[in-house]
N, C-alpha and C positions, 0 to 999 in steps of 0.2 A: 504494499500499500504507500502511496506516496501522497504528500500534501505540498501544496505550492502557495507562496505568496503572491500577491498581486499589487504593483503600484502603478501611479500614473505619473509620466514626466512630460515635458514640454522641451523640443527639441527646437532650435533656430538655425536658419541658415541665409545666407544672402543670395544663395544660388537656386534652391528648389525645395519642394516639400519631401522629396525623396532623400535629399541630402540632409533636411532637418530631422527626419525618421532616424537616418544612419548616425548623425551626431547624437541623438539622443541614446541609442543603444550602445554605440561605441563608448560613451562616458559611463553609463550604467555598468557594462562590463567590467571596468576599471575596480570596481568595489564590490559587485555581485557575481556569485557564481552559478552555475547551471541555469543560465537564462534558457527560456524554454519556447515563449510564444510572444510576439510583439504584435499589437492590435492598435491600428491608427484609428482614432475615436473621433478626431476633430481636427481640421485643418483652418488656418487664417493667415493673413498677411497683416504685416504693419505698413501704413502708408505714411509717408513724409513727403511734405513739397508736392502731393499729387502724384507721387511715383511709390510703388513697392519698394520698400528698403530692406525687408525681412520676410521670409517664411516661417512660419509656425506650425508644429504638428504636435498634438496630443496624443501620446503613446501610453497604451496600457500595457504592462509588460509583467509577464509572469517567470518566476524562478522557484526551483525546487527548495522547499523548507527544509534546514538541517536540524 
């Protein structure tokens, strides 16, 4: 039997939502082990001076509970 923790993170990027998602997962992998599933639950952009300045992705991430 396995038990998993679930957390939500927000990744950012000035390039794309895909890169924002990857940034969130890469950062989480520095301190969490046994990452299992990442689910994108929300995407938005930051607008400055009428232009997109950042992509943001909210990610629900599960990892094995030890």
